[in-house]
ZATI-276356 format. One line per 10 residues: number of its first residue (from 1); their letters; for each residue x, y negated, z of C-alpha. Coordinates in pm, 1 decimal. Layout:
NUM = a = X Y Z  ... $
//
This chain:
1 = mnlahqieqy = 9.8 14.1 1.9  143.8 -330.8 -89.1  39.5 -636.7 124.0  227.2 -914.7 -69.5  -38.0 -1119.1 -160.4  -201.5 -1117.6 201.4  128.7 -1202.4 333.0  151.0 -1502.6 77.6  -191.1 -1603.0 220.5  -172.2 -1510.6 625.8 $
11 = lpgsllelvk = 122.8 -1708.2 684.0  129.1 -2078.3 713.5  399.5 -2262.3 405.1  641.6 -2372.1 609.3  674.6 -2013.2 795.3  681.1 -1815.6 491.5  948.2 -2000.2 348.1  1148.8 -1986.2 629.2  1075.4 -1613.6 630.6  1200.5 -1561.6 261.7 $
21 = dinaqaagrg = 1520.2 -1755.8 375.1  1580.5 -1513.3 672.8  1522.5 -1239.6 410.7  1752.7 -1383.8 156.1  2027.5 -1458.2 458.0  1999.0 -1110.3 534.5  2023.3 -969.9 168.5  2356.8 -1188.4 135.5  2484.5 -959.0 463.6  2367.3 -602.3 337.2 $
31 = ervylvggiv = 2107.3 -622.9 542.9  1711.1 -560.8 532.9  1414.3 -770.9 709.4  1098.7 -628.7 809.4  777.6 -752.3 966.2  653.2 -561.2 1232.9  399.0 -513.2 1528.2  128.4 -753.3 1597.0  141.8 -945.2 1281.4  87.7 -640.5 1067.6 $
41 = rdlllgvpsl = -196.9 -524.4 1261.8  -356.4 -850.7 1231.7  -351.0 -917.2 861.1  -495.3 -534.4 814.4  -773.2 -611.9 1070.8  -814.8 -910.1 895.1  -788.0 -1107.3 1191.2  -770.8 -1540.4 1119.0  -439.5 -1643.2 1116.7  -324.9 -2011.9 1271.8 $
51 = rsgsglrfdl = -278.0 -2140.6 924.9  -572.7 -2400.8 952.4  -340.1 -2573.4 1304.6  -515.9 -2529.3 1597.8  -272.4 -2639.0 1785.9  -98.8 -2266.0 1916.3  214.5 -2087.3 1818.0  253.5 -1872.2 1552.8  453.6 -1566.0 1689.5  644.7 -1337.9 1442.3 $
61 = dlvvtgdavk = 834.8 -998.9 1517.4  1105.8 -952.1 1267.4  1304.7 -634.7 1240.5  1653.1 -593.6 1080.0  1826.4 -318.8 1018.4  2170.6 -475.4 1080.4  2295.3 -733.3 1346.7  1986.2 -925.0 1429.1  2185.8 -1164.2 1742.2  2478.0 -1289.2 1380.8 $
71 = larqvaatsr = 2195.3 -1309.0 1137.3  1988.8 -1531.6 1405.5  2269.4 -1748.0 1480.2  2321.5 -1798.0 1138.3  1988.4 -1885.4 1062.8  1977.4 -2119.0 1356.4  2298.6 -2308.3 1216.0  2113.9 -2398.2 922.2  1739.4 -2462.2 1087.5  1629.7 -2670.1 1347.2 $
81 = akllahhrfc = 1612.5 -2336.3 1551.6  1649.6 -2360.6 1916.4  1835.8 -2002.7 1975.3  1798.4 -1747.4 2216.6  2032.6 -1441.9 2219.4  1978.5 -1113.0 2406.8  2293.5 -888.0 2335.5  2167.0 -646.2 2569.3  1906.9 -546.9 2404.2  2033.1 -634.4 2073.6 $
91 = taklrydsft = 1739.5 -961.5 1992.1  1737.7 -1322.3 1940.0  1442.3 -1565.2 1927.9  1441.4 -1880.4 1727.9  1178.2 -2135.3 1841.9  1055.0 -2429.2 1635.0  799.6 -2686.4 1655.9  486.7 -2482.5 1596.6  593.2 -2117.1 1528.2  867.0 -1884.7 1706.8 $
101 = ldlatarket = 1061.1 -1563.0 1534.7  1143.8 -1284.6 1709.3  1443.8 -1113.7 1564.4  1547.6 -750.4 1663.3  1811.8 -520.3 1533.7  1639.4 -168.7 1460.0  1720.2 16.2 1722.2  1697.1 320.6 1931.1  1560.7 358.5 2304.9  1639.6 633.8 2581.1 $
111 = ydkpgalptv = 1512.0 616.9 2947.6  1741.3 669.8 3217.9  1450.6 743.8 3437.4  1075.6 651.4 3434.5  1007.1 285.0 3449.6  1319.7 195.6 3377.9  1429.1 -69.2 3112.5  1526.6 161.0 2831.2  1913.5 182.8 2678.9  1970.0 53.1 2338.0 $
121 = tpgilkddli = 2139.7 132.2 2059.4  2120.2 84.7 1676.4  1894.5 282.7 1429.0  1704.6 250.4 1159.1  1354.1 142.0 1081.4  1253.1 518.0 1171.7  1403.5 441.5 1526.8  1263.7 151.3 1555.7  891.5 233.2 1494.8  876.1 554.8 1694.1 $
131 = rrdfsinama = 1014.3 360.6 2022.4  707.3 127.6 1994.7  370.5 178.1 2192.5  77.5 238.0 2008.8  15.2 398.5 1622.3  -144.2 65.7 1534.9  176.8 -150.8 1665.8  422.9 111.6 1443.5  378.6 -32.0 1125.8  648.8 -262.3 902.8 $
141 = islaaddyge = 609.7 -434.1 611.5  917.6 -518.0 396.8  1045.3 -838.9 299.6  1322.3 -726.4 75.4  1295.2 -818.2 -301.2  1281.3 -463.8 -443.9  1013.8 -383.0 -237.3  884.0 -706.7 -124.2  523.3 -625.2 72.7  558.8 -289.0 102.7 $
151 = lidphqgrnd = 347.0 -123.6 400.5  566.4 140.9 589.9  320.7 354.8 849.5  487.5 655.4 913.3  241.1 709.9 1246.9  -79.1 644.3 1051.7  -154.0 318.8 1250.0  -357.4 215.8 954.6  -601.4 499.4 996.2  -618.3 452.5 1323.6 $
161 = ledrlirvlh = -710.2 90.6 1278.9  -979.3 200.8 1032.3  -1127.5 460.9 1327.0  -1114.4 190.6 1582.6  -825.8 407.5 1814.9  -560.5 354.6 2043.9  -323.6 622.3 1997.9  50.8 653.2 2200.9  337.2 789.8 1930.5  433.9 1045.7 2155.7 $
171 = sgsfsddatr = 324.3 1298.3 2514.2  578.4 1092.8 2703.7  507.9 727.3 2612.0  291.3 650.0 2936.4  541.9 779.0 3158.4  886.1 626.7 2991.0  681.7 328.9 3063.0  368.3 298.2 3244.3  301.5 -44.6 3172.1  180.2 23.3 2836.0 $
181 = ilravryeqr = -123.7 158.8 3043.0  -221.7 -173.3 3104.1  -140.8 -278.8 2724.8  -337.8 -5.7 2622.5  -632.2 -113.2 2831.6  -565.2 -494.1 2709.3  -577.1 -384.2 2356.9  -837.9 -141.8 2355.9  -1079.7 -479.5 2488.5  -919.8 -689.9 2302.1 $
191 = ldfeleaqta = -1015.3 -493.5 1926.0  -1314.0 -353.3 2095.8  -1150.5 7.6 2008.2  -1149.4 347.7 2197.3  -836.2 534.9 2358.5  -780.3 828.2 2144.1  -866.2 1165.0 2306.7  -552.4 1310.4 2412.9  -398.0 933.4 2478.8  -696.0 869.1 2727.2 $
201 = qllkqnipml = -605.0 1199.9 2922.9  -248.0 1109.3 2904.6  -326.1 764.1 3049.7  -515.3 909.1 3358.6  -231.6 1172.2 3412.8  0.6 901.0 3448.4  -198.6 661.2 3636.1  74.3 757.4 3970.6  367.8 627.7 3719.9  290.1 276.5 3735.2 $
211 = dtisgdrirh = 449.7 311.1 4089.3  784.1 322.8 3902.1  727.8 -36.9 3723.8  891.2 -332.1 3894.9  606.6 -605.4 4058.0  777.0 -811.4 3826.7  672.5 -637.0 3526.1  354.5 -563.8 3645.3  294.3 -945.1 3707.8  408.3 -1011.8 3384.4 $
221 = elelifkeeq = 156.7 -754.8 3210.8  -128.9 -934.0 3446.7  -39.1 -1290.1 3277.9  -61.7 -1126.8 2914.7  -427.9 -967.2 3047.1  -492.2 -1348.5 3173.6  -464.3 -1509.4 2830.1  -716.3 -1266.6 2671.5  -1045.1 -1422.7 2597.8  -1215.1 -1262.1 2864.3 $
231 = pefvirrlde = -979.4 -1100.1 3080.3  -1255.3 -952.2 3312.6  -1340.6 -685.3 3032.4  -970.4 -541.3 3060.2  -995.5 -562.2 3459.5  -1328.3 -389.3 3491.8  -1177.7 -123.9 3247.8  -871.6 -75.8 3479.3  -1051.1 -86.2 3780.3  -1260.1 199.7 3607.3 $
241 = lgalprispf = -979.6 442.7 3510.2  -797.1 409.4 3840.0  -510.1 154.5 3726.2  -641.1 -166.4 3947.5  -641.4 12.3 4253.2  -328.1 183.1 4203.8  -128.7 -161.6 4158.5  -334.4 -250.1 4506.8  -597.5 -64.3 4658.1  -825.2 -430.3 4787.5 $
251 = lkgegwiadk = -808.5 -554.2 4376.9  -1202.6 -497.2 4246.4  -1280.5 -489.2 3892.7  -1674.3 -537.2 3984.5  -1942.8 -757.8 3806.3  -1869.9 -1073.5 4048.6  -1563.2 -1117.1 3877.1  -1723.1 -1135.0 3538.5  -1958.2 -1397.4 3645.3  -1673.0 -1637.3 3855.1 $
261 = fdrarrikkp = -1412.1 -1554.7 3508.6  -1650.9 -1693.7 3289.8  -1738.8 -2000.8 3542.1  -1370.5 -2045.1 3552.0  -1353.6 -2109.2 3141.4  -1624.2 -2356.2 3137.8  -1420.6 -2544.5 3392.1  -1026.9 -2523.3 3278.6  -840.3 -2519.6 2989.0  -728.1 -2244.3 2867.3 $
271 = gqlsslyfcl = -358.0 -2282.0 2934.7  -443.8 -2338.5 3298.4  -667.4 -2046.5 3326.4  -418.9 -1757.3 3423.5  -329.7 -1892.1 3801.3  -725.3 -1961.4 3889.9  -809.1 -1595.5 3743.4  -556.5 -1456.5 3947.5  -667.8 -1603.0 4297.2  -1045.7 -1522.6 4201.9 $
281 = lvypsqqeei = -930.0 -1173.2 4164.3  -814.0 -1138.7 4512.7  -1071.7 -1385.9 4630.4  -1291.0 -1093.7 4760.0  -982.0 -961.2 4964.0  -856.8 -1061.6 5345.4  -564.4 -1267.8 5365.5  -323.7 -984.0 5606.4  -497.8 -744.3 5267.1  -321.5 -962.7 5009.4 $
291 = eqllvhlnvp = 35.9 -1025.1 5162.4  206.3 -695.6 5033.4  116.2 -751.1 4678.1  232.1 -1113.1 4657.5  509.3 -973.5 4796.0  530.1 -670.9 4566.1  435.7 -869.6 4262.0  718.7 -1174.6 4336.0  457.1 -1390.6 4272.2  581.7 -1727.6 4240.6 $
301 = tglsravrdt = 578.6 -1963.2 4529.7  345.0 -2200.7 4359.9  86.9 -1926.9 4290.7  124.0 -1778.4 4657.2  78.4 -2094.0 4842.7  -248.0 -2090.6 4607.5  -325.8 -1758.5 4651.2  -322.3 -1769.7 5052.3  -504.8 -2154.5 5079.2  -755.7 -1955.9 4890.3 $
311 = lrlkaslhll = -832.5 -1709.9 5117.1  -767.1 -1922.6 5416.6  -1014.5 -2150.6 5287.6  -1272.6 -1945.6 5255.2  -1280.3 -1867.5 5574.1  -1351.1 -2215.2 5674.7  -1633.3 -2262.1 5405.9  -1848.9 -2280.9 5665.8  -1733.5 -2611.6 5806.7  -1838.4 -2780.5 5455.4 $
321 = dksslkpsev = -2168.4 -2605.5 5442.4  -2299.9 -2958.4 5604.8  -2510.5 -3212.4 5387.9  -2435.2 -3471.9 5633.2  -2062.9 -3451.4 5632.7  -1927.0 -3780.9 5478.6  -1704.1 -3810.3 5188.6  -1409.7 -3888.0 5460.7  -1499.6 -3589.8 5690.1  -1475.4 -3346.3 5324.5 $
331 = cyllqeydpl = -1153.3 -3536.5 5256.7  -988.6 -3442.6 5574.4  -1108.6 -3109.9 5601.8  -956.6 -3010.8 5223.0  -652.3 -3239.2 5200.3  -437.6 -2990.0 5346.5  -521.2 -2717.3 5037.1  -410.4 -2661.8 4701.1  -614.5 -2795.3 4476.0  -635.3 -2443.4 4272.3 $
341 = aiqanaiase = -772.6 -2300.9 4584.3  -1040.7 -2565.2 4631.2  -1117.2 -2495.4 4249.9  -1109.6 -2116.7 4338.0  -1371.8 -2165.6 4619.4  -1566.2 -2397.5 4411.1  -1638.4 -2131.5 4180.5  -1668.9 -1838.9 4441.9  -1880.4 -1997.9 4682.9  -2259.6 -1929.6 4659.6 $
351 = spvvqrhlql = -2357.5 -2240.2 4833.2  -2473.8 -2550.8 4630.9  -2353.8 -2773.6 4949.8  -2008.9 -2635.8 4950.3  -2000.1 -2634.0 4576.1  -2089.9 -3027.5 4599.1  -1860.6 -3095.5 4849.0  -1562.3 -2923.3 4677.4  -1651.4 -3046.7 4365.2  -1659.6 -3420.5 4493.8 $
361 = fltklrfvrt = -1309.7 -3352.9 4616.4  -1195.4 -3255.9 4351.0  -1317.6 -3512.0 4066.4  -1318.7 -3797.0 4336.7  -1186.0 -3808.3 4692.6  -831.5 -3659.5 4621.7  -766.9 -3982.8 4405.8  -870.7 -4249.5 4668.7  -611.0 -4434.8 4806.5  -611.4 -4782.6 4986.3 $
371 = slngeelkrl = -462.1 -5075.6 4797.8  -271.0 -5207.7 5112.2  61.5 -5007.9 5226.2  267.2 -5060.3 5505.4  499.6 -5332.5 5383.8  129.3 -5551.5 5325.8  31.7 -5444.6 5673.0  304.3 -5583.2 5828.8  261.2 -5925.1 5647.7  -35.9 -5924.5 5800.8 $
381 = gipagpemgk = 96.0 -5917.8 6122.5  95.5 -5560.1 6209.8  361.7 -5373.0 6335.7  525.6 -5047.4 6200.2  439.9 -4778.3 6446.4  160.5 -4555.3 6567.6  -76.8 -4821.8 6557.4  -38.0 -4913.9 6195.0  -86.1 -4544.1 6095.9  -415.9 -4542.1 6257.3 $
391 = ilqalhrarl = -523.9 -4893.1 6071.8  -424.9 -4724.2 5765.9  -631.5 -4420.7 5818.6  -918.7 -4609.1 5947.5  -892.1 -4794.3 5599.8  -830.4 -4513.5 5420.4  -1198.0 -4322.0 5594.7  -1354.2 -4675.8 5502.6  -1259.9 -4690.3 5141.3  -1361.5 -4326.2 5121.9 $
401 = dgeiktrrde = -1741.1 -4360.3 5272.9  -1781.8 -4690.2 5022.6  -1784.9 -4937.1 5344.6  -1502.8 -5103.3 5198.7  -1487.2 -5170.4 4820.7  -1200.5 -5434.6 4750.9  -837.9 -5515.9 4827.7  -962.5 -5843.5 5072.9  -1217.5 -5603.8 5221.1  -914.9 -5376.7 5335.0 $
411 = etlalalrda = -759.3 -5706.9 5475.2  -1050.6 -5801.8 5660.1  -1073.2 -5501.2 5818.8  -739.2 -5422.9 5873.2  -704.7 -5798.1 6059.8  -1055.5 -5719.6 6254.7  -886.6 -5387.6 6417.0  -547.0 -5590.0 6453.7  -762.0 -5826.3 6665.7  -937.2 -5546.8 6830.0 $
421 = rqrprdr = -662.5 -5349.2 6939.6  -434.7 -5649.2 7046.1  -758.9 -5803.1 7233.5  -729.4 -5539.9 7570.3  -312.9 -5659.2 7652.7  -439.2 -5979.8 7608.5  -628.1 -6017.4 7892.8 $
//
């Protein structure tokens, strides 16, 4: 099957020109270049490309039957690309303004033990395709002049696309790398495919192998899941298969998650969703239950704080479930919490009163500031120290509650508070 016409139509013009230039440079070195992975799968599925300019990056994978790192250096020297090389894995990344190219030497992989990162040695295209996760990702398209556009499909990936199946390439696939369990479900849900019968059996048998994967790699796979259009379906399916409780017995994929994730999407921009999803995923848990997960996944400090604040605030929401609260009372109850934690609780809470107070803080109260600062209070005759702090807080509360609105109002109140505090001493 030749896909030359589809390639020309699918790739943005500037990227197509660059790919052809890379192939020409590779040919000059006696090497061949192939499109591989997701681009081949999506092209055959007819998934729309990013030609129209959606603001998203176009990521492309290329396999080189030669030294990919040296070729990438040569290409970077003749184009405006940022180069990042990984010599251990024989790969290099070329980053441009609107797209990224990953170049990899065709290679063999061996695993010293389950869950370990592979040992990589140079190989041929056949070696490179057999090391991949699923048949639908183990296809290549030649970019060489003599067979440009020719589909290479040694594992019947095209047939599996037509049959809408996710199939591993060999029986040891999940035990070699159990992150493929998470990826299999991610592709299954994204594409609305099914796990091929033997693949489903192997997946279930190898759920315990998730214990061999480092927390960092598990977290990375969760981050990829959160980038899906509807990650709640992946989470639910992982729960059904027993993979989610293997990551943590306190994580659930029940229907509650679907509703809350959907609400999150209506509030946050796509690039900001991942951390919010994580806070919502752990929301049904108790704080002491989730500490071990945060450590195991090596969750970054900022997100760890947001998760802890999410559960800490959940335990205090009853304080906000009062319609009579003043804005200043709401603000001072919430100001110590991470905004992401407040947003997660605003989505998760079932109380309209609590939701209203949390949203008021997020959209308005946290941005309220006084016009006067300490130096300006000194000019009004208010000395630095505890009394000034109390006056600044009183000004802030009055601003929050709408009792004062202008700088002049603040000055008048500050002077009145100063005089009131000085009067007893005068007597």
